N, C-alpha and C positions, 0 to 999 in steps of 0.2 A: 946316245949310247945304248939305250934299250933296243932300239930298232936294229942297230948294227949287231948287237949280241944275238938277236933272234932272226936275222935275215935268212938263215938256213932253213927255218921252219916255214917260210912263206911258200904256199903251194901254188898260188896263182899270181905270177909276176905282174899281170896287167892291173891288179888291184893294189899296187904299192901306194898310190896316193891315199886311198881310203884307209889302208892299214896304218900308214904314218899318221893320218889325222886321228885315228882311234887311239894310238899310243899317246899322241899329244893331248888328246881329250882326257885320257885316264890320268896322265901326269898332272894336268890342271886340276882335275877333280881331287886328286890326292892333296895337292897344295891347298885348295880351298877348304877341304875337310880339316886339315891341320890348322889352318888359320881360324876357322870357325870354332874349333874345339877350344881354342885359347881365349875366346871371348866369354864374357860373363853373360849368362842366360837371363834376360829380364823376366822371363816367366817363372824363374825359380823362387820369386817372392810369393809365399803362400797367401798373403793378404790380397795381393793384386790379382792373383790367378783366378780365384773364385768369382770375382766380380765381372771379369770380362771373358770368361770361358765360352759362354754361349755365343756372344757376338763374334768372338774369334773363330769359332767353328764355322759359323755362317760365312764369315769373310773369307776363310780359307777355301770353302767349297766354291764360292763365286769366283775367287781368283783362280782356282783349279780349272773351272770350266773355261774361263777366258784364256788361260794358259794353253789348254788343249787345243783350242781353236787357233790361236796364234802359232803354236808350235807346228800344227799341220801346215800352215801357210809358210813358215820358215823352211820346212822340209822341201818345199817346192822351189826354193832358190838354188842358184848354182852353188857348187861346193865352196868356192872361195868366199862368196857372200854369206853363205850359211855359217861358215867357220868364224868369221869376224863377229857376226851378231851373237852367236852362241858364246864365244869367248868373252866379249865385252858386256853385252846386255844381260846375259843369263848367268855366266860364271863370274862376272865382276872383275875380270883382269884389266889391267891398265893397257894403254896403247903400247907402251914399251914392252910389257910382258907378252902381248900378242905378237909383236914384231919378233921377239926372240923365239917364241913357239913356232911361228910360221916361217921364220928365217927370211923376213922381208923388212923393208925400211919402215920406220914409224909413220912417215908421211903416207906411205902406201896403205898402211892400216887405216889411217884416217879417211883416205879417199874411198877405200873399199867399204868402210863402215857407212859412210855417207850414201854411197850408191846402193848398198844393201838395204838400208833403211828406206830409201826412196822406192826401191823395187818392192819391198815388203808392204809399204803403204799402198802402192798401186794394186797389189794383189788383194790386200784387205778391203780396199774400197770397191774393187770389182766383185768380190765374193761375199762381202758381209755388209749388214746394216748395223750401225751403231746408234744406240739410244740410251737414255737414262730412265731408270724405273722410278717408282714413287719415292724410293729412299735415296734418290740421286746417285745410284750405282750404275756405272757404265755396263751396258748389256750388249752383247754381240749376237746378232741373229743372222743365219745364212740367208742370202738372197735366193729367191727361187731360180731354178735353172732357166736359162734363156732358150727360147725355141727357135 
C-alpha cells in the first residue's frame, strides 16, 4: 500500500525492485522496533549492569567488527539472496513473514535462504581466514589478495 501510494514520486522506473525492497525493509524495521520496545531490557537491572559492562563493551566491539566484515560480503550477493539473509538472519523475521514481504511461497524462502547461505559461506571462505584468539573468540582476517 505504501508503494502504491508513492508510485507517482518514483523518478527512475528501472529502479523499482530496489525501491520496493527499501520500502519492505523499512516496514520490517518498523515492525522489529515495535516488537523490541515491548520486551523487557535485561540490562535495566542496575546490579547486573555494573558487573558485566566492561565485558559487554568489548564483546560488542568484536561483534561489530565481525558484522562489518560479514555485511560487506552479504552486500556482494544477488538481491534475492541478500534480501532473505537480511530479513531472516539479521532482522529475525520468520519464513512466513519473509514470504509475505517478498510475495513468494514459504518453500521458495527456505530454498533461497539455503542457497544464499551457501553462497555467503563460499565468499567468506574465499576472502577470509577464520581463527580463534587466546580468549576463544572467533576472529576474521582478510586473506591477502591473490596475484
